[in-house]
A tleap script that builds the chain and sets N, CA, C and O, in Angstrom:
source leaprc.protein.ff14SB
mol = sequence {
  NMET PRO ASN THR PRO GLN THR TYR GLN ASN
  HIE VAL ARG TYR HIE ALA PRO PHE HIE PHE
  VAL LEU ALA PRO LEU VAL PHE ILE ASN LEU
  ILE TRP SER ILE VAL SER LEU PHE LEU HIE
  PHE GLY THR ALA GLU ILE LYS ASP LEU LEU
  VAL ALA ILE LEU LEU LEU LEU ILE GLY VAL
  LEU SER ARG THR ASN ALA LEU LYS ALA GLN
  ASP ARG VAL ILE ARG LEU GLU GLU GLN LEU
  ARG TYR GLN ARG ILE LEU PRO THR ASP LEU
  VAL GLN ARG ALA SER ALA LEU SER THR SER
  GLN ILE ILE SER LEU ARG PHE ALA SER ASP
  GLU GLU LEU ALA GLY LEU ILE GLN GLN THR
  LEU ASP ARG LYS PHE ALA LYS THR LYS GLU
  ILE LYS GLU ALA ILE LYS ASN TRP ARG GLY
  ASP TYR LEU ARG CVAL
}
set mol.1.N position { 202.955 172.047 50.096 }
set mol.1.CA position { 203.137 172.561 51.274 }
set mol.1.C position { 202.234 172.071 52.596 }
set mol.1.O position { 201.005 172.120 52.630 }
set mol.2.N position { 203.045 171.615 53.617 }
set mol.2.CA position { 202.131 171.234 54.687 }
set mol.2.C position { 200.889 172.017 55.222 }
set mol.2.O position { 200.751 173.182 54.847 }
set mol.3.N position { 200.080 171.527 55.973 }
set mol.3.CA position { 198.995 172.427 56.524 }
set mol.3.C position { 199.707 173.394 57.509 }
set mol.3.O position { 199.475 174.598 57.399 }
set mol.4.N position { 200.452 173.002 58.342 }
set mol.4.CA position { 200.984 173.911 59.394 }
set mol.4.C position { 202.410 174.499 58.929 }
set mol.4.O position { 203.354 173.826 58.515 }
set mol.5.N position { 202.367 175.887 59.084 }
set mol.5.CA position { 203.420 176.602 58.625 }
set mol.5.C position { 204.703 176.414 59.485 }
set mol.5.O position { 204.712 176.509 60.713 }
set mol.6.N position { 205.601 176.184 58.841 }
set mol.6.CA position { 206.817 175.791 59.727 }
set mol.6.C position { 207.487 177.256 60.554 }
set mol.6.O position { 207.458 178.434 60.199 }
set mol.7.N position { 207.961 176.732 61.538 }
set mol.7.CA position { 208.383 177.790 62.611 }
set mol.7.C position { 209.878 177.102 63.404 }
set mol.7.O position { 210.444 176.050 63.109 }
set mol.8.N position { 210.161 177.864 64.225 }
set mol.8.CA position { 211.502 177.321 64.676 }
set mol.8.C position { 211.316 176.156 65.749 }
set mol.8.O position { 212.224 175.423 66.141 }
set mol.9.N position { 210.022 176.114 66.145 }
set mol.9.CA position { 209.639 175.280 67.125 }
set mol.9.C position { 209.287 173.975 66.499 }
set mol.9.O position { 209.281 172.946 67.176 }
set mol.10.N position { 208.925 173.982 64.944 }
set mol.10.CA position { 208.272 172.569 64.413 }
set mol.10.C position { 209.320 172.350 63.260 }
set mol.10.O position { 209.007 171.416 62.521 }
set mol.11.N position { 210.453 172.972 62.946 }
set mol.11.CA position { 211.390 173.010 61.785 }
set mol.11.C position { 212.201 171.824 61.865 }
set mol.11.O position { 212.737 171.511 60.802 }
set mol.12.N position { 212.451 171.006 62.967 }
set mol.12.CA position { 213.191 169.792 62.756 }
set mol.12.C position { 212.059 168.770 62.026 }
set mol.12.O position { 210.860 168.598 62.246 }
set mol.13.N position { 212.926 168.219 61.128 }
set mol.13.CA position { 212.371 167.063 60.283 }
set mol.13.C position { 212.759 165.671 60.493 }
set mol.13.O position { 213.982 165.548 60.432 }
set mol.14.N position { 212.114 164.543 60.729 }
set mol.14.CA position { 212.413 163.275 60.859 }
set mol.14.C position { 211.894 162.591 59.565 }
set mol.14.O position { 210.775 162.831 59.112 }
set mol.15.N position { 212.786 161.711 58.988 }
set mol.15.CA position { 212.504 160.717 57.968 }
set mol.15.C position { 212.260 159.529 58.617 }
set mol.15.O position { 213.137 158.916 59.226 }
set mol.16.N position { 210.912 159.108 58.505 }
set mol.16.CA position { 210.164 157.954 59.153 }
set mol.16.C position { 210.946 156.693 59.010 }
set mol.16.O position { 211.341 155.961 59.917 }
set mol.17.N position { 211.130 156.535 57.512 }
set mol.17.CA position { 211.777 155.124 57.311 }
set mol.17.C position { 213.300 154.938 57.877 }
set mol.17.O position { 213.786 153.846 58.170 }
set mol.18.N position { 214.009 156.281 57.984 }
set mol.18.CA position { 215.211 156.192 58.461 }
set mol.18.C position { 215.385 156.100 60.168 }
set mol.18.O position { 216.056 155.271 60.784 }
set mol.19.N position { 214.649 157.104 60.672 }
set mol.19.CA position { 214.687 157.431 62.174 }
set mol.19.C position { 213.961 156.424 62.990 }
set mol.19.O position { 214.379 156.053 64.087 }
set mol.20.N position { 213.002 156.039 62.507 }
set mol.20.CA position { 212.000 154.948 63.010 }
set mol.20.C position { 211.973 153.486 62.720 }
set mol.20.O position { 211.418 152.588 63.352 }
set mol.21.N position { 212.735 153.433 61.559 }
set mol.21.CA position { 212.753 151.952 61.142 }
set mol.21.C position { 214.088 151.429 60.996 }
set mol.21.O position { 214.464 150.475 61.677 }
set mol.22.N position { 214.838 152.007 60.135 }
set mol.22.CA position { 216.365 151.546 59.724 }
set mol.22.C position { 217.237 151.739 61.115 }
set mol.22.O position { 217.755 150.746 61.628 }
set mol.23.N position { 217.364 152.867 61.628 }
set mol.23.CA position { 218.167 153.122 62.807 }
set mol.23.C position { 217.848 152.348 63.931 }
set mol.23.O position { 218.793 151.962 64.618 }
set mol.24.N position { 216.542 151.999 64.303 }
set mol.24.CA position { 216.456 151.208 65.595 }
set mol.24.C position { 216.603 149.702 65.344 }
set mol.24.O position { 216.792 148.929 66.283 }
set mol.25.N position { 216.503 149.236 63.898 }
set mol.25.CA position { 216.777 148.060 63.609 }
set mol.25.C position { 218.312 147.589 63.418 }
set mol.25.O position { 218.830 146.554 63.837 }
set mol.26.N position { 218.878 148.601 62.695 }
set mol.26.CA position { 220.325 148.579 62.923 }
set mol.26.C position { 221.359 148.390 64.389 }
set mol.26.O position { 222.295 147.626 64.625 }
set mol.27.N position { 220.784 149.322 65.092 }
set mol.27.CA position { 220.861 149.373 66.744 }
set mol.27.C position { 220.705 148.124 67.456 }
set mol.27.O position { 221.546 147.688 68.242 }
set mol.28.N position { 219.513 147.504 67.139 }
set mol.28.CA position { 219.030 146.197 67.601 }
set mol.28.C position { 219.888 145.032 66.966 }
set mol.28.O position { 220.290 144.153 67.729 }
set mol.29.N position { 220.138 144.976 65.878 }
set mol.29.CA position { 220.913 144.105 65.230 }
set mol.29.C position { 222.299 144.106 65.818 }
set mol.29.O position { 222.849 143.051 66.135 }
set mol.30.N position { 222.937 145.431 65.985 }
set mol.30.CA position { 224.331 145.333 66.498 }
set mol.30.C position { 224.250 144.814 67.997 }
set mol.30.O position { 224.976 143.871 68.313 }
set mol.31.N position { 223.433 145.363 68.901 }
set mol.31.CA position { 223.455 144.713 70.146 }
set mol.31.C position { 223.057 143.376 70.331 }
set mol.31.O position { 223.301 142.860 71.422 }
set mol.32.N position { 222.522 142.765 69.511 }
set mol.32.CA position { 221.926 141.472 69.438 }
set mol.32.C position { 223.394 140.572 68.866 }
set mol.32.O position { 223.690 139.526 69.444 }
set mol.33.N position { 223.977 140.924 68.069 }
set mol.33.CA position { 225.224 140.430 67.550 }
set mol.33.C position { 226.311 140.416 68.688 }
set mol.33.O position { 227.022 139.436 68.907 }
set mol.34.N position { 226.374 141.611 69.400 }
set mol.34.CA position { 227.381 141.621 70.684 }
set mol.34.C position { 227.148 140.590 71.492 }
set mol.34.O position { 228.044 139.795 71.777 }
set mol.35.N position { 225.667 140.467 72.044 }
set mol.35.CA position { 225.403 139.594 72.925 }
set mol.35.C position { 225.715 138.211 72.579 }
set mol.35.O position { 226.397 137.490 73.307 }
set mol.36.N position { 225.044 137.718 71.085 }
set mol.36.CA position { 225.444 136.713 70.826 }
set mol.36.C position { 226.857 136.226 70.868 }
set mol.36.O position { 227.120 135.108 71.311 }
set mol.37.N position { 227.823 137.089 70.390 }
set mol.37.CA position { 229.452 136.721 70.505 }
set mol.37.C position { 229.755 136.360 71.810 }
set mol.37.O position { 230.613 135.502 72.013 }
set mol.38.N position { 229.057 137.000 72.891 }
set mol.38.CA position { 229.762 136.730 74.001 }
set mol.38.C position { 228.944 135.228 74.880 }
set mol.38.O position { 229.379 134.509 75.779 }
set mol.39.N position { 227.743 135.212 74.198 }
set mol.39.CA position { 227.072 133.953 74.701 }
set mol.39.C position { 227.612 132.580 73.884 }
set mol.39.O position { 227.668 131.476 74.425 }
set mol.40.N position { 227.948 132.807 72.671 }
set mol.40.CA position { 228.077 131.562 71.715 }
set mol.40.C position { 229.341 132.064 71.129 }
set mol.40.O position { 229.179 132.421 69.962 }
set mol.41.N position { 230.590 132.209 71.587 }
set mol.41.CA position { 231.792 132.787 70.867 }
set mol.41.C position { 232.181 131.650 69.686 }
set mol.41.O position { 232.340 130.439 69.844 }
set mol.42.N position { 232.277 132.410 68.499 }
set mol.42.CA position { 232.461 131.447 67.190 }
set mol.42.C position { 232.692 132.259 66.153 }
set mol.42.O position { 232.374 133.443 66.267 }
set mol.43.N position { 233.270 131.797 64.986 }
set mol.43.CA position { 233.443 132.344 63.667 }
set mol.43.C position { 231.884 132.921 63.288 }
set mol.43.O position { 231.719 134.138 63.202 }
set mol.44.N position { 230.905 132.111 63.096 }
set mol.44.CA position { 229.764 132.723 62.607 }
set mol.44.C position { 229.266 134.123 63.727 }
set mol.44.O position { 228.756 135.131 63.238 }
set mol.45.N position { 229.455 134.017 64.940 }
set mol.45.CA position { 229.037 135.160 65.604 }
set mol.45.C position { 229.911 136.379 65.272 }
set mol.45.O position { 229.452 137.520 65.220 }
set mol.46.N position { 231.461 136.008 65.007 }
set mol.46.CA position { 232.315 137.000 64.686 }
set mol.46.C position { 231.705 137.854 63.279 }
set mol.46.O position { 231.555 139.072 63.191 }
set mol.47.N position { 231.436 136.902 62.316 }
set mol.47.CA position { 230.835 137.506 61.022 }
set mol.47.C position { 229.815 138.111 61.202 }
set mol.47.O position { 229.706 139.144 60.542 }
set mol.48.N position { 228.889 137.817 61.957 }
set mol.48.CA position { 227.728 138.371 62.371 }
set mol.48.C position { 227.844 139.795 62.841 }
set mol.48.O position { 227.067 140.682 62.491 }
set mol.49.N position { 228.940 139.970 63.716 }
set mol.49.CA position { 229.101 141.260 64.320 }
set mol.49.C position { 229.669 142.081 63.494 }
set mol.49.O position { 229.433 143.283 63.615 }
set mol.50.N position { 230.584 141.588 62.423 }
set mol.50.CA position { 231.286 142.363 61.424 }
set mol.50.C position { 230.080 142.871 60.252 }
set mol.50.O position { 230.229 143.895 59.585 }
set mol.51.N position { 229.121 142.153 60.159 }
set mol.51.CA position { 227.972 142.538 59.274 }
set mol.51.C position { 227.006 143.634 59.866 }
set mol.51.O position { 226.444 144.505 59.201 }
set mol.52.N position { 226.910 143.451 61.194 }
set mol.52.CA position { 226.242 144.322 62.001 }
set mol.52.C position { 226.978 145.696 61.941 }
set mol.52.O position { 226.310 146.730 61.913 }
set mol.53.N position { 228.224 145.724 61.923 }
set mol.53.CA position { 228.984 146.958 62.092 }
set mol.53.C position { 228.838 147.648 60.783 }
set mol.53.O position { 228.516 148.828 60.649 }
set mol.54.N position { 229.098 146.819 59.848 }
set mol.54.CA position { 229.143 147.404 58.260 }
set mol.54.C position { 227.321 147.659 57.941 }
set mol.54.O position { 227.109 148.430 57.005 }
set mol.55.N position { 226.447 147.257 58.422 }
set mol.55.CA position { 225.041 147.805 58.128 }
set mol.55.C position { 225.080 149.245 58.992 }
set mol.55.O position { 224.569 150.212 58.426 }
set mol.56.N position { 225.546 149.410 60.077 }
set mol.56.CA position { 225.613 150.541 60.792 }
set mol.56.C position { 226.328 151.648 59.906 }
set mol.56.O position { 225.847 152.758 59.679 }
set mol.57.N position { 227.620 151.153 59.414 }
set mol.57.CA position { 228.209 152.271 58.751 }
set mol.57.C position { 227.656 152.633 57.519 }
set mol.57.O position { 227.860 153.741 57.024 }
set mol.58.N position { 226.728 151.467 56.805 }
set mol.58.CA position { 226.141 152.098 55.694 }
set mol.58.C position { 224.998 152.972 56.041 }
set mol.58.O position { 224.672 153.870 55.264 }
set mol.59.N position { 224.408 152.786 57.081 }
set mol.59.CA position { 223.423 153.611 57.424 }
set mol.59.C position { 223.793 154.878 57.829 }
set mol.59.O position { 222.969 155.746 57.540 }
set mol.60.N position { 224.999 155.325 58.538 }
set mol.60.CA position { 225.395 156.573 59.082 }
set mol.60.C position { 225.942 157.208 57.717 }
set mol.60.O position { 225.614 158.364 57.449 }
set mol.61.N position { 226.764 156.487 56.849 }
set mol.61.CA position { 227.273 157.290 55.913 }
set mol.61.C position { 226.304 157.546 54.608 }
set mol.61.O position { 226.660 158.362 53.757 }
set mol.62.N position { 225.074 156.827 54.478 }
set mol.62.CA position { 223.945 157.212 53.673 }
set mol.62.C position { 223.295 158.560 54.164 }
set mol.62.O position { 223.072 159.550 53.469 }
set mol.63.N position { 223.084 158.423 55.265 }
set mol.63.CA position { 222.336 159.436 55.890 }
set mol.63.C position { 223.322 160.882 55.697 }
set mol.63.O position { 222.981 161.840 55.003 }
set mol.64.N position { 224.844 160.770 56.621 }
set mol.64.CA position { 225.559 161.918 56.229 }
set mol.64.C position { 225.917 162.388 54.845 }
set mol.64.O position { 226.054 163.559 54.492 }
set mol.65.N position { 226.039 161.370 54.158 }
set mol.65.CA position { 226.228 162.067 52.797 }
set mol.65.C position { 225.161 162.601 52.031 }
set mol.65.O position { 225.429 163.434 51.165 }
set mol.66.N position { 223.854 162.201 52.247 }
set mol.66.CA position { 222.855 162.802 51.651 }
set mol.66.C position { 222.829 164.345 52.265 }
set mol.66.O position { 222.639 165.345 51.573 }
set mol.67.N position { 223.059 164.344 53.717 }
set mol.67.CA position { 222.863 165.959 54.350 }
set mol.67.C position { 223.665 166.716 53.824 }
set mol.67.O position { 223.332 167.842 53.456 }
set mol.68.N position { 224.945 166.213 53.679 }
set mol.68.CA position { 226.276 166.871 53.118 }
set mol.68.C position { 225.856 167.625 51.717 }
set mol.68.O position { 225.984 168.817 51.439 }
set mol.69.N position { 225.333 166.593 50.951 }
set mol.69.CA position { 224.829 167.169 49.553 }
set mol.69.C position { 223.835 168.217 49.631 }
set mol.69.O position { 223.920 169.202 48.896 }
set mol.70.N position { 222.711 168.050 50.635 }
set mol.70.CA position { 221.646 168.934 50.753 }
set mol.70.C position { 222.375 170.225 51.262 }
set mol.70.O position { 222.039 171.325 50.823 }
set mol.71.N position { 223.345 170.092 52.162 }
set mol.71.CA position { 223.851 171.303 52.627 }
set mol.71.C position { 224.302 172.242 51.607 }
set mol.71.O position { 224.007 173.436 51.557 }
set mol.72.N position { 225.220 171.439 50.608 }
set mol.72.CA position { 225.994 172.167 49.537 }
set mol.72.C position { 224.776 172.914 48.589 }
set mol.72.O position { 224.926 174.058 48.162 }
set mol.73.N position { 223.613 172.141 48.337 }
set mol.73.CA position { 222.967 172.855 47.257 }
set mol.73.C position { 222.159 174.083 48.472 }
set mol.73.O position { 221.891 175.215 48.069 }
set mol.74.N position { 221.916 173.756 49.609 }
set mol.74.CA position { 221.272 174.968 50.353 }
set mol.74.C position { 222.316 176.142 50.254 }
set mol.74.O position { 221.978 177.305 50.034 }
set mol.75.N position { 223.634 175.724 50.441 }
set mol.75.CA position { 224.815 176.890 50.386 }
set mol.75.C position { 224.431 177.713 49.038 }
set mol.75.O position { 223.984 178.861 49.041 }
set mol.76.N position { 224.662 176.990 47.985 }
set mol.76.CA position { 224.425 177.444 46.513 }
set mol.76.C position { 223.292 178.361 46.381 }
set mol.76.O position { 223.445 179.523 46.003 }
set mol.77.N position { 222.048 177.809 46.714 }
set mol.77.CA position { 220.744 178.588 46.668 }
set mol.77.C position { 220.882 179.918 47.719 }
set mol.77.O position { 220.306 180.962 47.415 }
set mol.78.N position { 221.512 179.843 48.714 }
set mol.78.CA position { 221.516 181.081 49.540 }
set mol.78.C position { 222.396 182.072 49.116 }
set mol.78.O position { 222.198 183.263 49.352 }
set mol.79.N position { 223.621 181.533 48.335 }
set mol.79.CA position { 224.551 182.516 47.659 }
set mol.79.C position { 223.841 183.335 46.647 }
set mol.79.O position { 223.876 184.562 46.556 }
set mol.80.N position { 223.137 182.429 45.833 }
set mol.80.CA position { 222.280 183.194 44.783 }
set mol.80.C position { 221.328 184.096 45.385 }
set mol.80.O position { 221.076 185.150 44.803 }
set mol.81.N position { 220.768 183.813 46.480 }
set mol.81.CA position { 219.880 184.572 47.015 }
set mol.81.C position { 220.385 186.101 47.559 }
set mol.81.O position { 219.796 187.174 47.433 }
set mol.82.N position { 221.681 185.814 48.207 }
set mol.82.CA position { 222.413 186.945 48.564 }
set mol.82.C position { 222.593 187.886 47.512 }
set mol.82.O position { 222.209 189.040 47.705 }
set mol.83.N position { 223.152 187.552 46.355 }
set mol.83.CA position { 223.342 188.293 45.209 }
set mol.83.C position { 222.084 188.835 44.832 }
set mol.83.O position { 222.242 190.002 44.473 }
set mol.84.N position { 220.970 188.488 44.770 }
set mol.84.CA position { 219.630 189.020 44.437 }
set mol.84.C position { 219.157 190.079 45.121 }
set mol.84.O position { 218.625 191.036 44.558 }
set mol.85.N position { 219.332 189.976 46.504 }
set mol.85.CA position { 218.827 190.877 47.522 }
set mol.85.C position { 219.515 191.722 48.321 }
set mol.85.O position { 218.987 192.737 48.775 }
set mol.86.N position { 220.687 191.402 48.553 }
set mol.86.CA position { 221.910 192.217 49.452 }
set mol.86.C position { 222.465 193.126 48.720 }
set mol.86.O position { 222.625 193.056 47.501 }
set mol.87.N position { 222.808 194.088 49.492 }
set mol.87.CA position { 223.942 195.302 48.930 }
set mol.87.C position { 225.367 194.229 48.505 }
set mol.87.O position { 225.720 193.205 49.090 }
set mol.88.N position { 225.882 194.776 47.498 }
set mol.88.CA position { 227.186 194.218 47.202 }
set mol.88.C position { 228.069 194.199 48.175 }
set mol.88.O position { 228.619 193.101 48.250 }
set mol.89.N position { 228.467 195.045 49.029 }
set mol.89.CA position { 229.422 194.787 50.160 }
set mol.89.C position { 228.797 193.825 50.995 }
set mol.89.O position { 229.630 193.023 51.417 }
set mol.90.N position { 227.680 193.610 51.378 }
set mol.90.CA position { 227.594 192.710 52.234 }
set mol.90.C position { 227.520 191.327 51.543 }
set mol.90.O position { 227.750 190.360 52.270 }
set mol.91.N position { 227.243 191.108 50.301 }
set mol.91.CA position { 227.334 189.869 49.792 }
set mol.91.C position { 228.826 189.476 49.816 }
set mol.91.O position { 229.111 188.414 50.369 }
set mol.92.N position { 229.842 190.250 49.254 }
set mol.92.CA position { 231.073 189.879 49.581 }
set mol.92.C position { 231.545 189.595 51.006 }
set mol.92.O position { 232.334 188.670 51.202 }
set mol.93.N position { 231.094 190.355 52.009 }
set mol.93.CA position { 231.287 189.981 53.511 }
set mol.93.C position { 230.636 188.650 53.654 }
set mol.93.O position { 231.332 187.858 54.289 }
set mol.94.N position { 229.546 188.206 53.258 }
set mol.94.CA position { 228.877 187.150 53.591 }
set mol.94.C position { 229.611 185.806 53.252 }
set mol.94.O position { 229.318 184.716 53.741 }
set mol.95.N position { 230.635 186.051 52.319 }
set mol.95.CA position { 231.352 184.731 52.166 }
set mol.95.C position { 232.121 184.286 53.411 }
set mol.95.O position { 232.508 183.120 53.489 }
set mol.96.N position { 232.344 185.114 54.329 }
set mol.96.CA position { 233.045 184.660 55.591 }
set mol.96.C position { 232.024 183.790 56.575 }
set mol.96.O position { 232.371 183.305 57.652 }
set mol.97.N position { 230.799 183.698 56.037 }
set mol.97.CA position { 229.898 182.991 56.875 }
set mol.97.C position { 230.169 181.320 56.807 }
set mol.97.O position { 230.391 180.821 55.704 }
set mol.98.N position { 230.149 180.639 57.783 }
set mol.98.CA position { 230.309 179.181 57.673 }
set mol.98.C position { 228.923 178.588 57.059 }
set mol.98.O position { 227.799 179.087 57.031 }
set mol.99.N position { 229.379 177.427 56.611 }
set mol.99.CA position { 228.104 176.746 55.991 }
set mol.99.C position { 227.010 176.547 56.750 }
set mol.99.O position { 225.899 176.607 56.222 }
set mol.100.N position { 227.154 176.282 58.082 }
set mol.100.CA position { 226.228 176.054 59.272 }
set mol.100.C position { 225.331 177.294 59.552 }
set mol.100.O position { 224.155 177.223 59.910 }
set mol.101.N position { 226.073 178.502 59.330 }
set mol.101.CA position { 225.516 179.904 59.625 }
set mol.101.C position { 224.786 179.985 58.548 }
set mol.101.O position { 223.662 180.421 58.797 }
set mol.102.N position { 225.009 179.694 57.243 }
set mol.102.CA position { 224.195 179.872 56.058 }
set mol.102.C position { 222.969 179.016 56.212 }
set mol.102.O position { 221.875 179.564 56.083 }
set mol.103.N position { 223.033 177.781 56.463 }
set mol.103.CA position { 221.881 176.955 56.832 }
set mol.103.C position { 220.998 177.418 57.483 }
set mol.103.O position { 219.815 177.452 57.146 }
set mol.104.N position { 221.559 177.914 58.700 }
set mol.104.CA position { 220.542 178.448 59.629 }
set mol.104.C position { 219.866 179.900 59.308 }
set mol.104.O position { 218.794 180.231 59.816 }
set mol.105.N position { 220.575 180.697 58.447 }
set mol.105.CA position { 219.865 181.941 58.042 }
set mol.105.C position { 219.139 181.629 56.842 }
set mol.105.O position { 218.556 182.631 56.429 }
set mol.106.N position { 218.928 180.442 56.011 }
set mol.106.CA position { 217.957 180.328 55.103 }
set mol.106.C position { 216.470 180.650 55.526 }
set mol.106.O position { 215.612 181.188 54.825 }
set mol.107.N position { 216.355 180.207 56.809 }
set mol.107.CA position { 214.997 180.465 57.295 }
set mol.107.C position { 214.629 181.856 57.534 }
set mol.107.O position { 213.504 182.095 57.971 }
set mol.108.N position { 215.548 182.909 57.269 }
set mol.108.CA position { 214.977 184.315 57.503 }
set mol.108.C position { 214.331 184.733 56.135 }
set mol.108.O position { 214.597 184.273 55.024 }
set mol.109.N position { 213.391 185.742 56.474 }
set mol.109.CA position { 212.719 186.288 55.284 }
set mol.109.C position { 213.511 187.275 54.529 }
set mol.109.O position { 214.518 187.638 55.136 }
set mol.110.N position { 213.338 187.785 53.420 }
set mol.110.CA position { 214.276 188.539 52.655 }
set mol.110.C position { 214.333 189.724 53.237 }
set mol.110.O position { 215.421 190.273 53.064 }
set mol.111.N position { 213.431 190.434 53.976 }
set mol.111.CA position { 213.383 191.553 54.534 }
set mol.111.C position { 214.287 191.462 55.756 }
set mol.111.O position { 215.020 192.448 55.841 }
set mol.112.N position { 214.446 190.578 56.713 }
set mol.112.CA position { 215.324 190.620 57.815 }
set mol.112.C position { 216.637 189.877 57.756 }
set mol.112.O position { 217.400 189.739 58.712 }
set mol.113.N position { 216.884 189.252 56.108 }
set mol.113.CA position { 218.148 188.629 56.246 }
set mol.113.C position { 219.391 189.653 56.257 }
set mol.113.O position { 220.426 189.240 56.780 }
set mol.114.N position { 219.377 190.849 55.765 }
set mol.114.CA position { 220.758 191.298 55.774 }
set mol.114.C position { 220.784 191.833 56.935 }
set mol.114.O position { 221.959 192.175 57.065 }
set mol.115.N position { 220.080 192.197 58.103 }
set mol.115.CA position { 220.324 192.390 59.441 }
set mol.115.C position { 221.070 191.308 60.228 }
set mol.115.O position { 222.090 191.381 60.913 }
set mol.116.N position { 220.127 190.112 59.879 }
set mol.116.CA position { 220.782 189.037 60.481 }
set mol.116.C position { 222.274 188.444 60.008 }
set mol.116.O position { 222.978 187.760 60.751 }
set mol.117.N position { 222.588 188.777 58.813 }
set mol.117.CA position { 223.887 188.341 58.236 }
set mol.117.C position { 224.693 189.402 59.050 }
set mol.117.O position { 225.714 189.078 59.655 }
set mol.118.N position { 224.232 190.623 59.050 }
set mol.118.CA position { 225.276 191.662 59.605 }
set mol.118.C position { 225.512 191.332 61.047 }
set mol.118.O position { 226.651 191.529 61.470 }
set mol.119.N position { 224.363 190.733 62.084 }
set mol.119.CA position { 224.827 190.310 63.226 }
set mol.119.C position { 225.492 189.170 63.371 }
set mol.119.O position { 226.216 189.042 64.358 }
set mol.120.N position { 225.381 188.183 62.474 }
set mol.120.CA position { 226.129 187.162 62.407 }
set mol.120.C position { 227.754 187.181 62.363 }
set mol.120.O position { 228.585 186.523 62.989 }
set mol.121.N position { 227.893 188.301 61.273 }
set mol.121.CA position { 229.253 188.524 60.934 }
set mol.121.C position { 229.908 189.357 61.978 }
set mol.121.O position { 231.137 189.383 62.033 }
set mol.122.N position { 229.124 190.091 62.875 }
set mol.122.CA position { 229.641 190.951 63.892 }
set mol.122.C position { 229.619 189.972 65.261 }
set mol.122.O position { 229.656 190.464 66.388 }
set mol.123.N position { 229.564 188.732 65.054 }
set mol.123.CA position { 229.748 187.723 66.165 }
set mol.123.C position { 228.503 187.813 67.253 }
set mol.123.O position { 228.729 187.371 68.379 }
set mol.124.N position { 227.411 188.276 67.011 }
set mol.124.CA position { 226.373 188.492 68.054 }
set mol.124.C position { 225.824 187.176 68.455 }
set mol.124.O position { 225.409 186.988 69.598 }
set mol.125.N position { 225.812 186.198 67.476 }
set mol.125.CA position { 225.502 184.932 67.638 }
set mol.125.C position { 226.306 183.911 67.991 }
set mol.125.O position { 227.159 183.593 67.163 }
set mol.126.N position { 226.254 183.276 69.067 }
set mol.126.CA position { 227.422 182.108 69.608 }
set mol.126.C position { 227.128 180.863 68.840 }
set mol.126.O position { 228.075 180.203 68.414 }
set mol.127.N position { 225.907 180.487 68.627 }
set mol.127.CA position { 225.540 179.193 68.191 }
set mol.127.C position { 224.567 179.677 66.979 }
set mol.127.O position { 224.124 180.815 66.823 }
set mol.128.N position { 224.322 178.432 66.087 }
set mol.128.CA position { 223.523 178.917 64.963 }
set mol.128.C position { 222.194 178.610 65.646 }
set mol.128.O position { 221.263 179.164 65.061 }
set mol.129.N position { 221.835 177.911 66.679 }
set mol.129.CA position { 220.423 177.892 67.077 }
set mol.129.C position { 220.016 179.572 67.590 }
set mol.129.O position { 218.865 180.009 67.563 }
set mol.130.N position { 221.005 180.217 67.962 }
set mol.130.CA position { 220.581 181.574 68.414 }
set mol.130.C position { 220.359 182.332 67.037 }
set mol.130.O position { 219.590 183.289 67.132 }
set mol.131.N position { 220.861 182.102 65.827 }
set mol.131.CA position { 220.407 182.721 64.496 }
set mol.131.C position { 219.041 182.236 64.303 }
set mol.131.O position { 218.203 183.106 64.067 }
set mol.132.N position { 218.734 181.287 64.344 }
set mol.132.CA position { 217.404 180.580 64.080 }
set mol.132.C position { 216.255 181.359 65.216 }
set mol.132.O position { 215.138 181.742 64.869 }
set mol.133.N position { 216.787 181.480 66.552 }
set mol.133.CA position { 215.912 181.975 67.255 }
set mol.133.C position { 215.644 183.415 67.095 }
set mol.133.O position { 214.602 183.843 67.591 }
set mol.134.N position { 216.397 184.191 66.503 }
set mol.134.CA position { 216.358 185.669 66.420 }
set mol.134.C position { 215.501 185.816 64.930 }
set mol.134.O position { 215.124 186.924 64.550 }
set mol.135.N position { 215.307 184.884 64.338 }
set mol.135.CA position { 214.252 185.083 63.167 }
set mol.135.C position { 212.989 185.487 63.584 }
set mol.135.O position { 212.448 184.928 64.537 }
set mol.136.N position { 212.304 186.663 62.797 }
set mol.136.CA position { 211.161 187.108 63.229 }
set mol.136.C position { 209.943 186.172 62.203 }
set mol.136.O position { 209.052 185.435 62.625 }
set mol.137.N position { 210.199 186.428 61.095 }
set mol.137.CA position { 209.387 186.091 59.982 }
set mol.137.C position { 210.154 184.828 59.389 }
set mol.137.O position { 211.216 184.827 58.767 }
set mol.138.N position { 209.387 183.813 59.724 }
set mol.138.CA position { 210.237 182.237 59.252 }
set mol.138.C position { 209.889 182.008 57.853 }
set mol.138.O position { 208.740 182.211 57.462 }
set mol.139.N position { 210.834 181.590 57.058 }
set mol.139.CA position { 210.614 181.271 55.772 }
set mol.139.C position { 210.855 179.612 55.599 }
set mol.139.O position { 212.027 179.348 55.331 }
set mol.140.N position { 210.235 178.802 55.671 }
set mol.140.CA position { 210.037 177.663 55.911 }
set mol.140.C position { 210.881 176.655 54.753 }
set mol.140.O position { 210.932 177.058 53.591 }
set mol.141.N position { 211.407 175.595 55.049 }
set mol.141.CA position { 212.394 174.682 54.114 }
set mol.141.C position { 211.343 173.669 54.242 }
set mol.141.O position { 211.260 173.007 55.276 }
set mol.142.N position { 210.516 173.500 53.239 }
set mol.142.CA position { 209.718 171.964 53.185 }
set mol.142.C position { 210.132 170.691 52.624 }
set mol.142.O position { 209.633 169.566 52.667 }
set mol.143.N position { 211.235 171.193 52.057 }
set mol.143.CA position { 211.923 170.013 50.844 }
set mol.143.C position { 212.942 169.208 51.585 }
set mol.143.O position { 213.169 168.059 51.206 }
set mol.144.N position { 213.704 169.818 52.822 }
set mol.144.CA position { 214.837 169.168 53.268 }
set mol.144.C position { 214.214 167.809 53.884 }
set mol.144.O position { 213.038 167.782 54.247 }
set mol.145.N position { 215.136 166.586 53.990 }
set mol.145.CA position { 214.571 165.294 54.632 }
set mol.145.C position { 215.251 165.501 56.010 }
set mol.145.O position { 215.087 164.677 56.909 }
savepdb mol mol.pdb
quit
């Protein structure tokens, strides 16, 4: 566990190899390929642009697929948590929550979870950001990339 407890203000995570190395290099390569195509139009430049687009797609798909898999695991973990700590009627009603709402609610402590789920189901929160802001006792997620 990190030295600093996780809060709403610091919960956003960056994966340095992806956000600060791969993504910038892929975008630089794409821009370079586009400029090169306009300056020296030819088959080699067209091929370079296609490779740059493919690299961008590989980067985007690898990131989004990993995040979707993490979201599915979080949803399952939270459904098991709901069964353990919530009243049966609220567990059944919680099935109406969207995946993004469940992901936001994972930060809530066990003590305040039922109330926040009830408020979410009552449409008190327009955005998932508002759910996170309403959490008083933050439960950190230190494993998500």
